[in-house]
C-alpha positions in Angstrom: 41.7 -9.1 22.6 40.8 -5.7 21.1 38.8 -5.2 17.9 38.2 -1.7 16.5 34.9 -1.4 14.6 34.4 1.4 12.0 30.9 2.9 12.0 29.3 0.3 14.3 25.9 1.8 14.0 25.5 1.3 10.2 24.2 -0.9 8.7 21.8 -1.4 11.6 22.2 -5.2 11.8 26.0 -4.9 12.5 25.3 -4.8 16.2 24.6 -8.6 16.0 28.2 -9.2 15.0 29.5 -6.9 17.7 27.3 -8.7 20.2 28.8 -12.0 19.1 32.3 -10.6 19.6 31.4 -9.3 23.0 30.0 -12.6 24.0 33.4 -14.2 23.4 35.1 -11.7 25.8 36.4 -9.3 23.1 36.8 -5.6 23.8 35.0 -3.9 20.9 36.1 -0.3 20.4 34.0 1.8 18.0 34.9 4.8 15.8 32.2 6.7 14.0 30.6 10.0 13.2 27.2 9.4 15.0 26.3 10.2 18.5 26.0 7.3 21.0 22.4 8.5 21.8 21.3 7.4 18.4 22.7 3.9 18.6 20.3 0.9 18.7 19.5 -0.5 22.1 21.4 -3.8 21.3 24.6 -1.9 20.4 24.9 0.4 23.4 26.0 -2.2 25.9 28.3 -4.0 23.5 30.9 -1.3 23.0 33.8 -1.1 25.5 34.7 2.4 24.3 33.6 4.7 21.5 35.5 7.6 19.8 33.5 10.0 17.8 34.9 12.0 14.8 33.2 14.7 12.8 33.7 12.9 9.4 34.9 9.4 8.7 36.2 10.6 5.4 38.9 12.6 7.3 41.6 10.0 7.5 43.8 12.0 9.9 40.9 12.2 12.4 40.2 8.5 12.2 43.9 7.8 12.5 44.0 9.8 15.7 41.0 8.0 17.0 42.7 4.6 16.4 45.8 5.9 18.1 43.8 7.1 21.1 41.9 3.8 21.5 45.2 1.9 21.2 46.8 4.1 23.9 43.8 3.6 26.2 43.1 -0.2 25.7 46.2 -1.6 24.1 47.2 -2.8 20.7 44.3 -3.5 18.3 44.2 -7.2 17.1 41.7 -6.5 14.3 40.0 -3.5 12.5 36.7 -4.3 11.0 33.7 -2.5 9.4 31.7 -5.2 7.5 30.9 -2.4 5.0 32.3 -2.2 1.5 32.1 1.6 1.7 34.8 1.7 4.4 36.8 -1.3 3.1 39.6 1.0 1.8 39.6 2.9 5.1 40.0 -0.2 7.3 42.7 -1.6 4.9 44.7 1.6 5.2 44.4 1.6 9.0 45.6 -2.0 9.1 48.6 -1.1 7.0 49.5 1.9 9.2 49.0 0.2 12.5 50.4 -3.2 11.4 47.1 -5.1 12.1 46.4 -8.5 10.5 43.7 -8.5 7.8 43.1 -7.9 4.1 45.2 -5.2 2.6 44.5 -2.3 0.2 45.1 -4.5 -3.0 42.5 -7.0 -1.7 40.0 -4.3 -1.0 40.4 -2.8 -4.5 40.0 -6.3 -6.1 37.1 -7.6 -4.1 35.0 -4.5 -3.3 34.9 -3.0 -6.8 32.2 -4.6 -9.1 34.0 -3.8 -12.3 37.2 -5.5 -11.2 35.3 -8.4 -9.7 33.6 -8.9 -13.0 36.9 -8.7 -14.9 38.5 -11.2 -12.6 35.6 -13.7 -12.9 35.5 -13.3 -16.7 39.2 -14.0 -16.9 38.6 -17.2 -14.9 36.0 -18.3 -17.6 33.0 -18.1 -15.3 29.8 -17.6 -17.2 28.3 -14.2 -16.4 24.8 -12.8 -17.0 24.5 -10.0 -19.4 23.8 -6.4 -18.4 21.6 -3.8 -20.0 22.5 -0.2 -20.9 22.0 0.9 -17.3 24.2 -1.8 -15.9 21.4 -3.9 -14.5 21.7 -7.6 -14.8 19.3 -9.2 -17.3 18.2 -12.7 -16.3 16.9 -15.3 -18.8 13.1 -15.5 -18.9 12.6 -19.0 -17.7 15.7 -19.2 -15.4 15.5 -20.1 -11.7 17.1 -17.6 -9.3 19.3 -19.4 -6.8 21.5 -17.8 -4.1 24.6 -19.5 -2.6 25.9 -18.1 0.7 28.9 -19.1 2.7 31.7 -18.0 5.0 35.4 -18.5 4.5 37.7 -18.7 7.5 41.1 -16.9 7.8 42.8 -19.7 5.9 40.3 -19.7 3.0 38.4 -22.8 4.0 34.7 -22.6 3.1 32.3 -23.2 5.9 28.6 -22.5 6.3 27.7 -23.1 2.6 24.0 -23.2 1.9 21.7 -22.7 -1.1 18.4 -20.9 -1.4 16.0 -20.6 -4.3 13.7 -17.6 -4.8 10.1 -18.4 -5.3 8.3 -17.4 -8.5 4.8 -17.7 -7.0 3.2 -15.3 -7.6 4.9 -14.2 -10.8 5.1 -10.4 -10.1 7.6 -11.1 -7.3 10.3 -11.6 -10.0 9.5 -8.3 -11.6 8.8 -5.9 -8.7 10.4 -7.6 -5.7 7.6 -6.3 -3.5 7.1 -9.6 -1.6 10.2 -11.6 -0.9 10.1 -15.3 -0.6 12.7 -18.0 -0.8 13.5 -21.4 0.6 16.6 -23.6 1.3 17.3 -26.3 -1.3 19.8 -29.0 -1.9 22.3 -27.6 -4.4 22.2 -30.9 -6.3 18.6 -30.1 -7.3 19.8 -27.0 -9.1 22.3 -28.7 -11.4 21.9 -28.8 -15.2 22.9 -31.7 -17.4 26.4 -30.3 -17.9 27.0 -28.0 -14.9 27.2 -28.4 -11.1 26.0 -25.4 -9.1 28.0 -26.1 -5.9 31.2 -26.6 -7.8 30.7 -23.4 -9.7 30.0 -21.4 -6.5 33.1 -22.9 -4.7 35.3 -22.2 -7.7 34.0 -18.6 -7.8 34.9 -18.2 -4.2 38.3 -19.7 -4.8 39.0 -17.4 -7.7 38.3 -14.4 -5.5 40.6 -15.8 -2.7 38.1 -15.0 0.1 39.8 -14.9 3.5 37.9 -14.5 6.8 34.8 -13.1 5.2 31.4 -13.8 3.6 30.4 -14.4 0.0 27.0 -14.4 -1.6 26.5 -15.5 -5.2 23.3 -15.2 -7.1 22.9 -17.5 -10.1 20.4 -17.8 -12.9 19.9 -21.6 -13.5 18.3 -22.4 -16.9 17.8 -26.1 -17.4 16.4 -25.7 -20.9 19.5 -23.9 -22.1 21.8 -26.0 -19.9 23.4 -22.9 -18.4 24.3 -21.5 -15.0 25.0 -17.8 -15.1 26.4 -15.7 -12.3 24.1 -12.7 -11.9 25.5 -11.0 -8.8 28.4 -11.4 -6.4 28.8 -9.8 -2.9 31.4 -10.3 -0.3 29.6 -8.7 2.6 27.6 -10.3 5.4 24.1 -11.5 4.3 21.1 -9.4 4.9 19.6 -9.7 8.4 16.7 -11.9 7.2 19.1 -14.1 5.3 21.2 -14.5 8.5 18.1 -15.6 10.4 17.2 -18.1 7.8 20.7 -19.5 7.7 20.6 -19.9 11.5 17.3 -21.8 11.3 18.4 -24.0 8.4 21.8 -24.9 9.9 23.5 -25.8 13.1 25.2 -22.5 13.8 24.5 -18.8 13.6 26.7 -17.0 11.0 27.3 -14.0 13.4 28.8 -16.3 16.0 30.7 -18.2 13.3 32.3 -15.0 12.1 33.1 -13.8 15.6 34.6 -17.2 16.5 36.9 -17.1 13.5 38.2 -13.8 14.6 39.4 -15.2 18.0 40.7 -18.4 16.4 37.8 -20.8 17.2 36.5 -23.1 14.5 32.7 -23.7 14.3 31.2 -26.2 12.0 28.0 -25.5 10.1 25.7 -28.4 9.1 22.7 -27.9 7.0 19.5 -29.7 8.1 17.5 -31.9 5.8 14.3 -29.9 6.2 13.5 -27.1 3.9 13.5 -23.6 5.6 11.1 -21.1 4.1 11.0 -17.3 4.3 7.9 -15.5 3.1 6.6 -11.9 3.5 3.4 -10.0 3.2 2.5 -6.4 2.8 0.0 -4.4 4.9 -1.4 -2.6 1.9 -2.5 -5.8 0.2 -5.6 -7.9 0.5 -5.0 -11.6 0.9 -7.2 -14.7 0.7 -6.2 -16.0 4.1 -5.9 -14.0 7.3 -2.9 -14.0 9.6 -4.7 -16.1 12.1 -5.4 -18.7 9.5 -1.8 -18.8 8.5 -0.7 -19.1 12.1 -3.0 -22.0 12.8 -1.7 -23.8 9.7 2.0 -23.1 10.3 2.1 -23.3 14.1 3.9 -26.7 14.3 6.4 -25.6 11.6 6.9 -22.0 12.5 10.3 -20.8 13.7 10.2 -17.0 13.7 7.6 -14.3 12.6 7.0 -10.6 13.1 7.5 -7.2 11.6 10.1 -7.1 8.9 13.5 -5.5 9.4 14.2 -1.8 8.8 15.9 -2.4 5.4 13.0 -4.4 3.9 10.5 -1.7 2.9 10.7 -2.9 -0.7 10.3 -6.6 0.1 7.5 -6.8 2.6 6.1 -5.7 6.0 5.6 -9.0 7.9 7.6 -12.1 7.6 7.3 -15.8 8.4 10.2 -18.3 8.8 9.1 -22.0 8.9 10.0 -25.5 8.0 8.6 -27.5 5.1 8.9 -31.1 4.0 10.1 -30.5 0.5 10.7 -27.6 -2.0 7.3 -28.5 -3.6 5.6 -28.1 -0.2 7.5 -24.8 0.3 6.2 -23.4 -2.9 2.6 -24.3 -2.0 2.9 -22.8 1.5 4.4 -19.6 0.0 1.4 -19.3 -2.3 -0.9 -20.0 0.6 0.6 -17.0 2.4 0.8 -14.6 -0.5 -2.2 -15.5 -2.7 -4.3 -12.4 -3.4 -8.0 -12.1 -2.3 -9.1 -11.7 -5.9 -7.1 -14.7 -7.1 -9.6 -17.7 -7.5 -6.9 -20.2 -8.5 -7.3 -23.3 -6.2 -4.5 -24.3 -3.9 -4.0 -27.9 -3.0 -4.9 -28.8 0.6 -5.9 -25.2 1.3 -9.6 -24.7 0.2 -10.9 -21.2 0.1 -13.1 -20.0 2.9 -16.8 -20.6 2.5 -19.0 -17.6 1.7 -21.2 -16.5 4.7 -24.9 -15.7 4.3 -25.3 -12.2 5.8 -28.9 -12.8 6.9 -27.9 -16.0 8.7 -24.9 -14.2 10.2 -27.3 -11.5 11.5 -29.7 -14.0 13.0 -26.8 -15.8 14.7 -25.6 -12.5 16.2 -29.2 -11.8 17.6 -29.3 -15.3 19.1 -25.9 -14.9 20.7 -26.9 -11.5 22.1 -30.1 -12.9 23.6 -28.2 -15.8 25.1 -25.7 -13.3 26.6 -28.5 -11.2 28.1 -30.1 -14.3 29.6 -26.8 -15.5 31.1 -26.1 -12.0 32.5 -29.6 -11.8 34.1 -29.1 -15.3 35.6 -25.7 -14.4 36.9 -27.0 -11.3 38.5 -29.8 -13.2 40.3 -27.4 -15.8 41.6 -25.0 -13.1 42.9 -27.9 -11.4 44.7 -29.0 -14.6 46.4 -25.4 -15.3 47.5 -25.0 -11.9 48.9 -28.4 -11.3 50.5 -29.8 -14.8 51.0 -33.2 -15.7 49.6 -34.5 -12.1 49.7 -33.5 -10.2 46.6 -32.7 -6.5 46.6 -35.2 -5.7 43.9 -38.4 -7.5 42.9 -39.4 -7.7 39.3 -42.9 -7.1 38.1 -43.4 -10.8 37.3 -42.4 -11.7 40.9 -44.8 -9.0 42.3 -47.7 -10.4 40.3 -46.9 -13.9 41.3 -46.8 -12.9 45.0 -50.2 -11.1 44.7 -51.8 -14.1 43.0 -50.6 -16.3 45.9 -52.0 -13.9 48.5 -55.4 -13.9 46.8 -55.5 -17.7 46.6 -54.8 -18.0 50.3 -57.6 -15.7 51.2 
């Protein structure tokens, strides 16, 4: 099976999907405008062949590239990019080379925000309001919930999961400088008159998703009894969201997508535990150190490390771990992100005790003295082992003791 991948080096996390295809024995043939020397290390060994063009906007050059790869490796079974910017390009190539996949009309309807909003409005789906700049305005007291999923080639929804963004601390909602969210049962996000999962599945059905991803962000306001759609995306989830979905379910979304391309069905079962994602920034001061966090989260920790390249605005270091419940998840997120100057108490996580500097200095002196004594004793033992009972050098104390013994004998 041959799959032609448009611009395999961007976005940078697309190599994971190519790696999943390669693991299933698929020949992945790349076409792009970047040099192979600039590819990430994980991508270089996954491409069977690569055809470089000067500009991907030049359709004739890309067309010749597809024709060359088809001549070298056989007929293409799929043409993918997983990038909304090249959706029209891959749809046009499918039409000209008679390759199965979404067509130009589908690309115009799904990857154009204005047309998506018109389609959803005609389907009587409640949408959030936008300001003069076109930015979505969320209700003040609403909960921000994201629903992610994958539809197979026949439109069956698989891999559905729900995540709630944390509002602790409050400035996360405004500036989005420290990202945190956790998995949650969609039934806990319902309002008296609306069911969140039903609305999400109905939205995916209205858009007629086939063999692709969907990500819906909702504003759930229980006081106003409303669930408003704030954002809709039909691209693969961000790299950190894919990791959280892999930790909170039974399958990895990259392998699920690749398996669907070769006609293999993979089930996705969400675990009962709550999966939490929280970040920190290096330019902030926090109440608890990284070592304190690691000692607390060690039994529950799944992944941690430097944040991904596209997360400069959401944090520098991330933690993915399990929690017993959403309430426990909120408390642990606050434990990770609480500021040093914030004196608000946290249940089960008392602040560190203040240390007396004079006592600390005296303790350091005692430790140094003890270290010097141990070092001297160790040196003497080593000398006796090496040279017997006669040491190499005699101290002033030993010389005086020897002289006193000599005088006493006389």
